[in-house]
C-alpha positions as YAML, in Angstrom:
chain: A
units: angstrom
residues:
- id: 1
  name: MET
  ca: [161.49, -50.69, -167.98]
- id: 2
  name: LYS
  ca: [162.45, -52.86, -165.13]
- id: 3
  name: PHE
  ca: [158.52, -53.04, -164.21]
- id: 4
  name: ALA
  ca: [157.49, -54.65, -168.37]
- id: 5
  name: ASN
  ca: [160.87, -57.07, -167.85]
- id: 6
  name: VAL
  ca: [159.22, -58.50, -164.56]
- id: 7
  name: LEU
  ca: [156.05, -58.98, -166.05]
- id: 8
  name: LYS
  ca: [157.64, -60.48, -169.42]
- id: 9
  name: THR
  ca: [159.28, -63.27, -167.18]
- id: 10
  name: LEU
  ca: [156.44, -63.88, -164.95]
- id: 11
  name: ARG
  ca: [154.37, -64.42, -168.16]
- id: 12
  name: HIS
  ca: [156.76, -66.79, -169.62]
- id: 13
  name: SER
  ca: [156.87, -68.40, -166.33]
- id: 14
  name: LEU
  ca: [153.16, -68.68, -166.22]
- id: 15
  name: VAL
  ca: [152.37, -70.52, -169.00]
- id: 16
  name: ARG
  ca: [155.60, -72.11, -168.64]
- id: 17
  name: ALA
  ca: [154.05, -73.46, -165.30]
- id: 18
  name: SER
  ca: [150.24, -73.83, -166.92]
- id: 19
  name: CYS
  ca: [152.26, -76.18, -169.24]
- id: 20
  name: LEU
  ca: [153.44, -78.55, -167.26]
- id: 21
  name: LEU
  ca: [150.11, -78.47, -164.57]
- id: 22
  name: LEU
  ca: [148.16, -79.70, -168.21]
- id: 23
  name: LEU
  ca: [150.68, -82.19, -169.61]
- id: 24
  name: PHE
  ca: [150.42, -83.70, -165.43]
- id: 25
  name: ALA
  ca: [146.77, -83.71, -166.02]
- id: 26
  name: LEU
  ca: [146.96, -85.62, -168.92]
- id: 27
  name: ALA
  ca: [148.82, -87.99, -168.01]
- id: 28
  name: SER
  ca: [146.96, -88.69, -164.84]
- id: 29
  name: THR
  ca: [143.94, -88.63, -166.49]
- id: 30
  name: ALA
  ca: [145.36, -91.56, -168.47]
- id: 31
  name: SER
  ca: [146.75, -93.62, -165.89]
- id: 32
  name: ALA
  ca: [143.53, -93.14, -164.32]
- id: 33
  name: GLN
  ca: [141.34, -94.41, -167.41]
- id: 34
  name: THR
  ca: [143.87, -98.66, -167.95]
- id: 35
  name: PRO
  ca: [141.67, -100.33, -165.35]
- id: 36
  name: VAL
  ca: [143.77, -102.63, -162.99]
- id: 37
  name: PHE
  ca: [143.55, -106.62, -162.46]
- id: 38
  name: GLU
  ca: [145.65, -108.67, -160.18]
- id: 39
  name: ILE
  ca: [146.22, -112.63, -159.88]
- id: 40
  name: GLU
  ca: [148.64, -114.77, -158.19]
- id: 41
  name: ILE
  ca: [150.61, -117.94, -159.55]
- id: 42
  name: ARG
  ca: [149.92, -120.07, -155.81]
- id: 43
  name: GLU
  ca: [150.84, -123.83, -156.53]
- id: 44
  name: HIS
  ca: [151.11, -123.59, -160.03]
- id: 45
  name: LEU
  ca: [147.81, -122.62, -160.22]
- id: 46
  name: PHE
  ca: [146.37, -118.86, -161.45]
- id: 47
  name: PHE
  ca: [143.91, -117.24, -158.78]
- id: 48
  name: PRO
  ca: [141.42, -116.99, -159.87]
- id: 49
  name: ALA
  ca: [141.82, -118.89, -163.07]
- id: 50
  name: GLU
  ca: [138.74, -116.95, -164.51]
- id: 51
  name: PHE
  ca: [137.51, -113.30, -164.14]
- id: 52
  name: GLU
  ca: [136.70, -110.50, -166.54]
- id: 53
  name: ILE
  ca: [137.68, -107.20, -167.94]
- id: 54
  name: PRO
  ca: [135.99, -104.86, -169.82]
- id: 55
  name: ALA
  ca: [135.31, -105.15, -173.72]
- id: 56
  name: ASN
  ca: [136.75, -102.65, -176.45]
- id: 57
  name: GLN
  ca: [139.76, -101.38, -173.76]
- id: 58
  name: LYS
  ca: [142.71, -101.58, -172.74]
- id: 59
  name: VAL
  ca: [143.87, -103.08, -168.99]
- id: 60
  name: LYS
  ca: [146.95, -103.67, -166.99]
- id: 61
  name: LEU
  ca: [147.23, -107.32, -165.61]
- id: 62
  name: ILE
  ca: [149.58, -107.77, -162.61]
- id: 63
  name: ILE
  ca: [150.65, -111.42, -162.17]
- id: 64
  name: TYR
  ca: [152.16, -112.19, -158.78]
- id: 65
  name: ASN
  ca: [154.46, -115.34, -158.67]
- id: 66
  name: ARG
  ca: [153.70, -116.34, -155.06]
- id: 67
  name: ASP
  ca: [155.94, -119.75, -156.27]
- id: 68
  name: PRO
  ca: [159.72, -120.18, -155.61]
- id: 69
  name: THR
  ca: [160.02, -121.43, -158.89]
- id: 70
  name: PRO
  ca: [159.17, -119.07, -162.37]
- id: 71
  name: GLU
  ca: [156.21, -119.23, -164.58]
- id: 72
  name: GLU
  ca: [155.32, -118.02, -167.62]
- id: 73
  name: PHE
  ca: [152.78, -116.34, -168.89]
- id: 74
  name: GLU
  ca: [150.90, -117.64, -171.96]
- id: 75
  name: SER
  ca: [147.98, -117.16, -174.47]
- id: 76
  name: TYR
  ca: [147.99, -117.57, -178.67]
- id: 77
  name: GLU
  ca: [144.44, -115.93, -178.35]
- id: 78
  name: LEU
  ca: [145.87, -112.67, -176.52]
- id: 79
  name: ASN
  ca: [149.15, -113.01, -178.19]
- id: 80
  name: ARG
  ca: [151.36, -112.52, -175.34]
- id: 81
  name: GLU
  ca: [153.72, -114.10, -173.23]
- id: 82
  name: LYS
  ca: [156.32, -113.13, -169.79]
- id: 83
  name: VAL
  ca: [157.89, -115.24, -167.93]
- id: 84
  name: ILE
  ca: [157.32, -114.04, -163.99]
- id: 85
  name: VAL
  ca: [160.41, -115.37, -162.15]
- id: 86
  name: GLY
  ca: [159.88, -117.20, -158.46]
- id: 87
  name: ASN
  ca: [158.56, -114.41, -155.64]
- id: 88
  name: SER
  ca: [157.96, -111.22, -157.83]
- id: 89
  name: GLN
  ca: [155.78, -109.42, -159.96]
- id: 90
  name: GLY
  ca: [155.03, -109.08, -163.59]
- id: 91
  name: VAL
  ca: [153.10, -106.67, -165.81]
- id: 92
  name: VAL
  ca: [150.93, -107.29, -169.15]
- id: 93
  name: PHE
  ca: [148.87, -104.55, -171.52]
- id: 94
  name: ILE
  ca: [146.18, -106.21, -172.91]
- id: 95
  name: GLY
  ca: [142.88, -104.94, -175.19]
- id: 96
  name: PRO
  ca: [141.53, -103.26, -175.97]
- id: 97
  name: LEU
  ca: [139.47, -106.67, -177.27]
- id: 98
  name: LYS
  ca: [135.96, -107.88, -178.94]
- id: 99
  name: PRO
  ca: [134.13, -109.77, -176.37]
- id: 100
  name: GLY
  ca: [135.06, -113.59, -175.89]
- id: 101
  name: GLU
  ca: [136.70, -115.45, -173.75]
- id: 102
  name: TYR
  ca: [140.80, -115.79, -174.55]
- id: 103
  name: PRO
  ca: [142.12, -118.63, -172.47]
- id: 104
  name: PHE
  ca: [145.60, -118.65, -171.05]
- id: 105
  name: PHE
  ca: [147.95, -120.95, -169.18]
- id: 106
  name: GLY
  ca: [151.43, -121.54, -167.44]
- id: 107
  name: GLU
  ca: [153.54, -122.99, -170.25]
- id: 108
  name: PHE
  ca: [156.02, -124.39, -167.06]
- id: 109
  name: ASN
  ca: [153.02, -125.90, -165.74]
- id: 110
  name: LEU
  ca: [150.79, -126.98, -168.43]
- id: 111
  name: LYS
  ca: [149.31, -129.32, -166.53]
- id: 112
  name: THR
  ca: [147.75, -127.51, -163.29]
- id: 113
  name: ALA
  ca: [148.31, -123.27, -164.90]
- id: 114
  name: LEU
  ca: [144.98, -122.88, -166.99]
- id: 115
  name: GLY
  ca: [142.99, -119.25, -166.94]
- id: 116
  name: LYS
  ca: [140.46, -117.45, -169.40]
- id: 117
  name: ILE
  ca: [139.75, -114.04, -169.47]
- id: 118
  name: ILE
  ca: [136.39, -113.16, -170.33]
- id: 119
  name: VAL
  ca: [135.52, -109.92, -171.88]
- id: 120
  name: LYS
  ca: [132.31, -108.57, -171.66]
...
């Protein structure tokens, strides 16, 4: 009887461990499939000011603000806005998008902080 209980407990433990491994694998695969793009704000300019991302795919955009003052990443076409305080970073997810050009700007420096995402 003891041996049967040990087998039952072992079987339940294996099932739980298998489920946890499967969940971890699915989470790792999902995050690995999201491409990451990085841009910087320096001297009230975006670097790069223009870059390409893949069409029909969600992407993660990391924006590093190297200036001591805040800036707002904004795009009407992307329907996104995010304030990034000075000397920090922000994350914006965009897409999936159709091929085309999607302008963005820094609302606090409209004359200089301009950029464009090209989707191909």
